[in-house]
C-alpha positions in Angstrom: 0.0 0.0 0.0 1.3 3.4 -0.9 2.6 5.6 1.9 0.3 8.4 3.1 0.9 11.8 1.5 2.3 14.3 4.1 2.4 18.0 3.1 5.3 20.1 4.6 4.4 23.8 4.2 7.3 26.3 4.8 6.3 30.0 5.0 9.3 32.1 4.2 9.9 35.8 4.6 13.5 36.9 4.1 14.9 33.6 5.6 17.0 32.6 2.6 20.1 32.1 4.7 18.4 29.3 6.6 16.0 27.9 4.0 18.5 25.5 2.5 19.2 23.8 5.9 15.4 23.6 6.5 14.7 22.0 3.2 17.6 19.6 3.6 16.2 18.5 7.0 12.9 17.7 5.3 14.5 15.8 2.4 16.4 13.6 4.9 13.1 12.3 6.4 12.6 8.5 6.1 9.0 9.0 4.9 9.1 8.9 1.1 5.7 10.4 0.2 6.3 14.1 1.0 4.9 17.2 -0.7 7.1 20.2 0.1 5.7 23.7 -0.5 7.6 26.9 0.2 5.3 30.0 0.4 7.5 33.0 -0.5 5.7 35.7 1.5 7.0 38.7 -0.5 10.7 38.1 0.3 13.4 40.5 -1.0 16.4 38.4 -0.1 16.3 35.8 -2.8 14.6 33.1 -0.8 12.7 32.0 -3.9 16.1 31.4 -5.6 17.1 29.1 -2.8 13.9 27.1 -3.1 14.3 26.9 -6.9 17.5 24.8 -6.4 15.4 21.9 -5.1 13.6 20.2 -8.0 11.1 18.4 -5.7 10.1 21.6 -3.9 7.2 23.7 -5.1 7.4 27.5 -4.5 4.2 29.6 -4.2 4.5 33.3 -4.3 2.4 36.0 -2.6 2.6 39.6 -1.5 3.8 40.0 2.1 0.8 39.2 4.3 2.4 37.6 7.4 3.2 34.1 8.5 -0.4 33.1 9.3 -1.7 34.1 5.9 1.3 32.3 4.3 0.5 29.1 6.2 -3.1 29.3 5.0 -1.9 29.8 1.4 0.2 26.7 1.7 -2.7 24.7 3.0 -4.9 25.8 0.1 -2.2 24.7 -2.4 -1.4 21.4 -0.7 -3.0 17.9 -1.0 -1.7 15.8 1.9 -4.1 14.2 4.4 -1.6 15.3 7.1 0.1 18.7 7.2 3.2 20.1 8.9 3.9 23.9 9.0 7.6 24.3 9.3 9.2 27.7 9.9 11.9 28.5 7.4 14.7 28.9 10.0 14.0 25.6 11.9 15.2 22.1 11.2 13.4 18.7 11.4 15.2 16.0 13.2 15.6 12.5 11.5 12.4 10.5 12.0 10.2 13.4 12.9 7.6 12.8 10.2 7.4 9.1 11.0 7.1 9.7 14.7 4.1 12.0 14.5 2.5 10.1 11.6 2.6 6.8 13.5 1.1 8.5 16.5 -1.9 9.7 14.5 -2.4 6.5 12.7 -2.5 4.6 16.0 -5.0 7.2 17.4 -7.4 8.1 14.7 -9.5 10.2 17.1 -6.7 12.7 17.6 -6.6 16.0 15.6 -2.8 16.4 15.8 0.3 14.8 17.1 3.3 16.7 18.4 6.8 16.1 19.7 9.5 17.9 21.8 11.7 20.8 20.6 15.4 21.5 21.1 16.4 25.1 20.9 19.5 26.1 18.7 21.2 29.4 18.2 21.6 31.3 14.9 24.5 29.0 13.9 22.7 25.8 14.7 24.5 25.1 18.0 22.2 23.5 20.7 21.1 25.8 23.5 20.1 24.6 27.0 16.4 25.3 26.3 14.0 22.4 25.5 10.2 22.2 25.4 8.6 20.2 28.1 5.3 18.4 27.5 3.2 17.5 30.7 3.3 13.8 30.0 0.7 13.1 32.7 -1.9 15.3 31.1 -4.1 13.9 28.3 -6.5 16.9 28.2 -4.3 19.3 26.2 -6.7 22.3 26.2 -6.4 22.6 30.0 -2.6 22.1 29.8 -2.1 24.6 26.9 -4.1 27.2 28.9 -1.7 26.8 31.7 1.6 26.6 29.7 2.5 26.8 26.0 4.7 23.7 25.7 4.1 23.4 21.9 6.6 26.0 20.9 6.1 26.0 17.2 3.8 24.4 14.5 6.9 22.7 13.1 6.7 20.2 16.0 3.1 19.3 15.1 1.4 17.1 12.4 -2.2 18.1 11.8 -5.0 16.2 10.1 -6.1 18.2 7.1 -9.8 17.5 7.8 -9.4 19.2 11.3 -7.6 22.3 9.9 -10.4 22.8 7.3 -13.0 22.3 10.0 -11.6 25.1 12.1 -10.7 27.4 9.1 -6.9 27.3 9.6 -4.8 30.1 11.1 -6.2 33.5 12.2 -4.1 36.2 10.6 -5.3 38.8 13.1 -3.0 37.3 15.7 -0.3 36.2 13.3 2.5 36.2 15.9 0.6 33.8 18.1 -1.6 32.1 15.5 -0.2 28.7 16.2 -1.2 29.0 19.9 -4.6 30.2 18.9 -5.0 27.3 16.5 -3.9 24.7 19.0 -6.3 26.1 21.7 -9.2 26.1 19.2 -8.5 22.5 18.2 -7.9 21.0 21.6 -11.0 22.6 23.0 -12.9 20.3 20.6 -10.6 17.4 19.8 -8.0 15.2 21.6 -4.4 15.4 20.6 -1.4 13.1 21.1 2.2 13.4 22.1 4.7 11.2 20.1 7.2 11.0 22.9 10.4 12.1 21.0 12.3 15.2 20.0 11.3 16.2 16.4 12.5 19.7 15.8 15.4 22.1 16.3 14.0 25.6 17.0 16.3 28.5 16.1 16.4 31.3 18.6 18.2 34.5 17.7 17.8 38.3 17.7 15.7 39.3 14.7 13.2 36.5 14.5 9.5 37.0 15.3 9.9 36.0 18.9 12.3 38.8 19.6 9.7 41.4 18.7 8.5 41.6 22.3 5.7 44.1 21.8 4.1 42.1 19.0 4.4 38.8 20.9 3.0 40.4 24.1 0.0 41.8 22.3 -0.7 38.6 20.3 -0.3 36.0 23.1 -2.4 38.0 25.6 -5.0 38.6 23.0 -5.2 34.9 22.2 -5.5 34.0 25.9 -8.2 36.6 26.5 -10.3 35.0 23.8 -10.5 31.9 26.0 -12.4 33.7 28.8 -15.8 32.7 27.5 -14.8 29.0 27.5 -13.4 28.9 31.0 -15.7 30.8 33.3 -17.8 27.8 34.2 -15.0 25.5 35.4 -12.6 26.3 38.3 -9.7 24.3 36.9 -9.9 25.9 33.5 -10.3 29.4 35.0 -7.2 28.8 37.2 -5.2 27.6 34.2 -6.3 30.5 32.1 -5.3 33.1 34.7 -1.9 31.5 35.1 -1.4 31.5 31.4 -2.3 35.1 31.0 0.0 36.1 33.8 2.8 34.0 32.4 2.8 35.7 29.0 2.3 39.2 30.6 5.4 38.6 32.8 7.5 36.9 30.2 7.1 39.2 27.3 6.3 42.2 29.4 9.6 42.1 31.3 11.5 41.5 28.0 9.7 44.5 26.5 10.6 46.7 29.5 14.3 45.9 29.2 14.1 46.7 25.5 12.3 50.1 26.2 14.8 51.0 28.9 17.7 50.3 26.5 16.0 52.5 23.8 15.6 55.4 26.3 19.1 55.0 27.7 20.6 55.2 24.3 18.1 57.8 23.0 17.3 55.6 20.0 14.2 54.4 18.2 11.8 56.7 20.0 8.9 55.5 17.8 9.4 51.9 18.9 9.7 53.1 22.6 6.4 55.0 22.5 4.5 52.2 20.7 6.0 49.6 23.1 4.8 51.7 26.1 1.3 51.7 24.7 1.3 47.9 24.2 2.6 47.5 27.8 -0.1 49.7 29.2 -2.8 47.8 27.3 -1.7 44.2 27.7 0.4 44.0 30.8 -0.2 47.2 32.9 0.8 45.6 36.2 4.2 44.2 35.1 6.0 47.6 35.4 4.5 48.1 38.8 5.6 44.6 40.0 9.1 45.2 38.5 9.3 48.6 40.2 8.4 47.0 43.6 11.2 44.5 43.2 13.8 47.1 42.3 12.6 49.8 44.6 11.1 48.4 47.9 9.7 51.7 49.0 7.2 51.5 46.1 5.9 48.2 47.6 5.6 49.7 51.0 3.6 52.6 49.7 1.4 50.2 47.7 0.7 48.1 50.8 -0.1 51.1 53.0 -2.5 52.5 50.4 
């Protein structure tokens, strides 16, 4: 029997320096029936020329519309019953496709399968950071409310039928559209963990995750959308509140450090002003808590009042 067709969709915006490594990592997979689609999201760095060097890779071009829209474009142009959305600067580990596919074939009720992620730096050197799945938890909606342990869609294999049922990625929260998608899916369907490391996730200054204002706004917006689904259940409400506070503290503190650096060096005032507005809207208590840590007298005044 012919192997199941798996579509690997790679949205790419000016990631030409990494794209070759990413494509090589897909082509080294043991699963032979792969459809590889690069969605060139209006790149200006010659990313399409890199993709053109690979005869088995199809390149779809569109005007720059953001990563979520590029993923949806790839989905519309693909045919596989199972779909992986791989970022253009990440690398699949050997056996990744097979691990997630076997998990889904064994558990046909599951909407997606996912594995662990190993962080690497800009040069591909492993970093000490790894994703950590709560192995004891089978109800992933509750777990994902509490902690985002699925770092990137490249670690996930989705069933096409489920992606179509939930209308794919929401481009309004592009920076956190994968978190939004996984929450929408796991609220309705079960998911499964394949139990192995499937991806190397590149962390460096300049990728989307280093745009702290954008990430703060997107992640908190996605979490706030869950309020209507959690109010009637104490465990869900507690997990939701923890998740909101986690993203506010994580990206909020990184954003404050970035803003302080801008002010100290008197540079990029526009970014500083817009960053302050984002902070005020999405994490207003983080500067107060940070000030209380660094200036104890603020905490004393707050307690007295």
